[in-house]
N, C-alpha and C positions, 0 to 999 in steps of 0.2 A: 552563434556559430552556424554556418550554412553548409550545405552539401549539394553536389551537382545531381541533376535528375536525367535519366536516360530519355531519349526522344519518345520511346514507346512505353513510358511509365505506366499508363493505365492498362495497357495490354499485358505488361509484365506482371503487375500486381494481380490481375485476373488469372493469369497462368499459375502464379504462386498459390493463390487461394483455392484453385481447383484441386490441388493435391491434398487439401484438408489435413495438413500436417502441423501447422503452427500450434504451439503449446501442447503437442502430443507427448506421450511418455517416451522415455529413452528406449532405443532398440539396439541390440547387440551388433547387428550388421553395420550400422553407421559408426558405432564405437570402434569396431574392428578396423574400419577404413581410416579413422583419425589416428588410431594407434600406429597403424602401418605408415601413414604419411609422416608422423612425427619421427618414426624410426628411420625411414629412408632419408628424410631431409636433415636428420640429426639436430632436431630442435625440441624444446620442452613442451611446446603448445601446438595443438592442431585442432581446427574447428570445422564443423559443417555449419556455415552461417547462411541463414535465409533472411534476405533484406525486405522487410515489410515497409509500410508507408512511413512509419515514424520510429522504427527500431530495427536492430538486427537481432534475430533470435537464433540460438544455437541448438540444432537438433542433436549434435554431439559436441562436447567440449572437453577434450583430453588436455589435462594440465592446467585448467582454468576453472575456478569455483563458480563464476557467475554464469547465468543462463541467457542473459541478454544485455545489450547496452543501447543507449539512444543512437538513432541513425546518424545524427550529426557528428558523432565521435567515430563512426565506423570506417575503417580503411576499405572494407568491402563495398561501401557505397560508391567508392571510386573505381574499384576493380570491375564492377558490373558494367561500366561504361564502354569497355572494350571486350565484348563477349568472346572473341577469338584469341585473346592474348592472356598470358599469365602475367599479372602485375607484380613486379618485384620492387620493393623499397629496401635498398641495402642499408641505409641509415636514416631512420625517421627523424632523428634530431637535426639532420642536415637537409631535410626536405621541407620546403616552405609550406606545403600542404598540411604537414603533420607536426611541425616542430613545436607548436604551442598546444597541441592536443593533450588534454588531461591524461589520456592513456599512455602518452609518451613522457610527459613531465611529471606524472603522479607516481603512485606506489607501484603500479603494474610495470612501468618503465619499458614500454615496447621500443625496440630499436630496429628490428628486422621484421619484414612482412613479405609474404608471397601468397597470392591468391589466384587460384584457377577458377574462372566463372563456371557455375552450374547452368548449362544452356539446355533449355527444353528442345523437344523436336520441332517446335515452332520458332526457334531462334531467340527466345527471351531468356535473359540471364536473371534467374530468380535468387541467386546467392553465390557463394563460393565455397570451395574447399581450400582453406588457408592454413599456413604454418607461420608460427611467430617465435621470435627469440628476443631475449633481453640484451643482446649485444649485436653490433653490426656484423653482417656476414653476406655471403653470396650462395647461390645454388649452382651446381654444375649442370651441364645439359641433361645428363641422365636423371638427376633429381627433378629438374623442371618437367621433363617428359613424364616421369612417374606421377607427379602431381596432377598433370593434365589427364592421364589415364585413370587415376583414381577418382577425379572429378566426374568423369563419364560414368564410372561405376555408381556414384551417388545418384546421378540422374536416372540410371537404370533402376535403382531401388525406388526412386520417386515414381517413375512410370509404372513399375510393377505394382506399387501401392494403389495407384489410380486404376489400373486395369482390374485388380482384384475387387476394388470397391464397385466398379462398373458391373462386373460379373455378378457380384452379390445383389446389386439392385435389379439386374435383369432376372436373376433367379427368383427374387421376390415377386416381380411382376408376372412371371410365368407360372406361378403356383395356381392350382385349381381352386374352385370355390371351397372345397373341403379343407384345403390348406388354410384359407382365410378363417374358416369357422373354427379350426383347431387353435389357431392363434388367438381368436376372440375369446375362446373359453379358457385360455391359460391363466388369466388373472381373475380368480374367482371372487376377489373382494369387490370388483367393479361389475356394474351391470353391462353386459355386452349383448349386442343384437346385430343381425345382418338383414338388410332390407334390399330386395331387388329393385330394378328400375320401375316396376309397377307398384312400388310401395307395399309389397307383400313381404311379411316376415318369413325368412327362410331358416333362421337360427336364433336361439336365445339361450343364454347360459342359466345355470341354476340360481345365481344371485338375482338375475332379472325376474325369473319366475317367482322367487320368494318375495321380492319387494312388491310385485303386482298381485301376489296371492292367486296365481293362475297355474293351471296344469299346462304341460307342453302342448297338448292338442288344442288348447284354447288360445294359443299364441302363434305357433308355427303354422304357416299356410294361411294366415288371416291377414286381411288388408288392415293397414294402420288405422283407417277410419273406423273399422269395427271395434277396435280396442279403445281408441281415444275419443271417438265421437266425430261426426262429420264436420261440425263447425270448428272444433279445435284443430283437426287435421288441415282443413282448407285454409284457415286464417293464420295459424301459428306454425304448424309443423311442416307443411308442404313447402313453403318458401325456403326454409332452412335445408330441407332434403334436396331441393332443386339446386341450391347453391353448391352443395356437396357433389351432386351428380355432374355439375359443370366443372368440377376440378378444384373447388375451394375447400379448405379445411375450416370448419365452422366451430367456434367455441363460445360458450356463454355460461353464466351462472344464474340460477333461479331457485326459488322455493317450490317444493312439490309435496302434495299429500298422497303418499303411497298407501294403498289398501293394506299392505302387509306390515309396514313399519311406522306408518304415520307421517307427520310433517317432517320433511328433511330439506336441508339446503344442499344442492347438488351442482356439480360442474358437468356440463353436457358437451360432448364433442361429436361431430359428424365428419367423417373423412371418406373420400371416394375410394372404391375398391376396383382394381383394373384386372383385366384378363391378360393373356400373353401378348395380345396384339396392341395393348395399351388403351383399350376401350373400357370406359367405366361400366361395370356390370351391376353396380349397386352401391350401397352406403353402409359403412361400418359405424355403428353407434356405440359410444362409450359414455356411461353415466357414473361419475365418481362421487361418492357420498362425502361431502366436506362439512357435514353438520358439526362434527366434533371440532374441526379446525375453526369454524366460525365461532363456536362457543369460546375456544381459546383466544381467538382474536378479540372478541368482546371483552374477555377478562383482561387481556393485555391493554386494551383501550381504557378500561376502568383503572388499571394500574397506572397508566400514563397520566390520567386525570389526577389520581392521588399523588403521583410524583410531582406533577406541576404545582399542586397545592402545597406540597412539602417545600418545593423550591421557593414559593412565595413566602412561606413561613421562615425559610432560611434567610431570605433577603431582608425580612423584617428583623430577624435576629442580628444580621450584619449591620443593619441601621442602628440597632441598640449598641452594638460594639463600637461602631464608628462615631456615634454621637452621644448617646446617653451615658455610656461609661467613660468616654473621654473627658467629659466635663468634671466629674468628681476626681478623676486622676489629675487633671490640670489644677484643681483646687488644692489637692494634697501637695503637689509639687510647689505651687506658688506660695502657699501660706507657710509651709515648712521652710522654704528658702527665705521668705520674708522675715520669719522669726530669727533665723540664724543671722541674717544681715543686720537687723535692727536691735535685737535683744540679746545677742550673744554675751555681752558683758554681765548681764543679770542672771545668766544661766550657768549652772555648774557644768563640769566636764561631761558627766553622764547625760545630762539633758541635751547638750550640744551633739553628743554622739548619737543619741536616739533620733534627734531631728534629722541628722545626716542620713541615717538609715531610712527614715520615712521618705525623704526627698529622693534618695536613690531608688527605693522601691517604687515610688510613683513614676519615675522616669522609665524604669523597666516595664511597668504596666503600660505606659503610653507606647513604647516601642513594640511590645507584644501585641497590642491592639492593632497597630499599623500593619505589622507583618501578617497577623491573622486575617485582617481585612483583605490584604493583597492575595493571600493564599486562597481564600474562599472565592474571591472574584475570578480566579483562574478558571473556575467552572463555567463562567459565562462566556458567550461568544464575543470576540473582539473584532477589530477591523479586519478586512480581508488581507490576503497576502499581496505584497508588492515588492518592487526592487529596493533593497536596503544596502546602502554603501557603508560597509563596516568601518572603513577609515574615518569617515565623517562621524559615525556614531561613537567611535572610541574617543574622538576629540571632545564630544559632549560629555561622555562618561568621566574623562579626566577632569573636565571643568567642574562637574557635579561633585567629585570626590576631592576637590582641591584642598579643603581644610584637612581632611584625613591624610592626604599625601604629604602635606607640609608638616603635620604633627608627627608623623612617623619617619619623616625624611625618606620617603619611599621613591622608587623609580618605576614608572610604568612605560614600557616600550612597546611600540607597534609600528608597522609600516607595510605598505603593499598589500593591505587586506582587500579581498575581492568584494564585488557587489553580489549579494545573494538574494534568494527569494524567501520572504518571511513576513512576520507581523512586527512592524517597527517598534511599537511601544514595549512589547514583550521581550524582543531581542535586546533592547536597551537595558531593561531591568535585569535580564540574565547576565549581561556583561558587567553591569554595575555590581551585582551580588558577587560574581566570581572574582572580580578585581579587588573588591573590598575585603573578601575573605583572604585573598593572597597577601594583602597588606596586614590584616589583623593578626593572622596566625603566623607571625614572624618569629625567628629565633632571636633571643635577647641580645646576642652578641653580633648579629648581622643586620645591616640595613635591608629592609624588604625590597625585593625587585619582582615585578610581575611582567611577563612577556606574553603578548597576544599575537598569534599567527594563525594562518589558515593554510592547510596542506591539501592539495588535490588527492582524492582517493576514489578511483574508478570514475563514477559520474557524480560525485559529491565533493563538497569541501569539508574537511575535518577541522573545525574551529577548535583551537587549543589555547587554553589559558594556563600558563605555567608560572609557578612561584618558587622561591628559594626558602620556604618556611620550614615549620617543624615537621611536616610530613604526617602521614596517616598510616597506622598499622594495617597490614593486609586484611586481618579479620574484620576490620571496621569499614572497608571500602564499600560494601553493599548496603550497610545500614545508615550511612551518613545522609542519604537522601530521604529518610523517613522523617516525618514531621515531629518536631520537639526533640530530635536526637541531639544530644550534647556529649562530646567526648572529653570536655574539660569543664571545670567549675567556672561559674560566671565571675568569680573573683580574679581568675587568671585571664579569661577572654570574655568580653561582653558579647551578648547576642541572645536570640530567642530560640534557636534551633529550628527555624522555619525557612531560612534563606535558601538552603539547598533543595528543600522540598518544593519551593517555588520554581527553582531552576529546572527541576525534573518535570514539572507540569508544563513549563514553557517548551522544553525539548520534545515532550510527547505531543504538544499541540502542533509542532512542526514535523510530525511524522517519524520522529526518531527517538533517541534516548540520550542520556548523559551518563558518562562513566568517568572514573578517576584512576590514574596510575600514580603511585607514590612510593617514595623511599624515606623512611624515618630519618630525620636529621638533615635531609637534603632538599626536600620540596615535593610538590604535588603538581600534576598536570591533569586538567579537566578537558574532556573531549566532547564536542557536540557536533554531529553531522548536519550539514545544511545543504539545501538544493542550490545549484548555481543559477544565476539570473537568466541564462539563455534557455533554461527549460521552462521559464515562466510563460 
């Protein structure tokens, strides 16, 4: 899905970002404007929408729970193309620009939109004040003019915000050297120092003096070379100070042996200090002791090494599960089945029953090993995400489950499924598990039916797998995704209790979650949100 770009896009984005408002906290003044706009226009939703390079972000969102949407879905991306006009869409479902938009066809169900561009003093439209309804409608001329007036009020708030920020910056630049020194001394946990343009120390806080084990008169008024040594000053320190005096903020990490506290790892920063005329009058030095952080980092690195070792051991354990234990399980199944097939006449009823128990237990062990192997492998990285056509994948799933579908005389229905962004092999396993569950947990008097569909929801697809089975009681809906959870005995329904835990891991690997809605005696619907392919 694409969207049009204004001719002045680069200049427009620069104007937007100069306001420094994106992702800021909510403010009552903007909320009051959206509430008033919704009231005047008699609609449930009103937004202050700022159109960034790849999204529209809402500074205020009255009547809507989300804080942003992709730009390719934004009506406002079209409204900013005509900065002098209020864009009105009376019925989005009948407008070819928006009729297939998920915001129109999905759960939000937008039908009416009107957006007044937020135009800066330089003529750039950085967003809109817009009103939205879920039914077709029109605005009368008074409502349209009110929307335009309120949009100018939003711009006034934006300009006021920028003006206040500029005044704050000017006030900071016009502070005297004493102001700088007071600010330097505020954070006592850091070493703070002020050096003038001649590399003479004019201020040092108590932490600085303590680390260096110096009195104030041994530091303040002294040239840096007197404290650090001429060679160290000339070769190492002076080049850094000169960069700061030239306007650059310099940062580096280094070990240092302080007379007062010993060897420490520190983060050093040098920043220029300016007078009211904008001339650099010296350098503010900040030394932050990160010795403890470095120790923690080293501990974390050691923990990572131990974790990696544990992962290797886990992989070895998985190999045992998948190979060494599978062989004896196969032996148990094969020989118990062989004895039943070839020696049943020589065995009494109890012996035959015991052999059948042994064979069934061996088959369950093989199934458990297979599912446990899949579950543990969910921790490993798989292939990257790509476009996945769910219709084609469901055809493969139905083919894979052909024997099961025939045995239970089940119906699996799907059509019109979208192409999504995801990991192909994992999504196939998820669908296969959910469809197989829908067939397996059927009511004894009803032929099983499983319906797979995808419903647009804001900027996502809600993948739904619905069945007409026995259903799940409400108190169990949260627990069914825990590994080895079984709600029924294996004598009634076969399984290992791992399948839905695997599905949960797959959903989490796709950045979302899986949940279920169910009515006992009617069926269950599983939901998995997936990204559409156009955001790939």
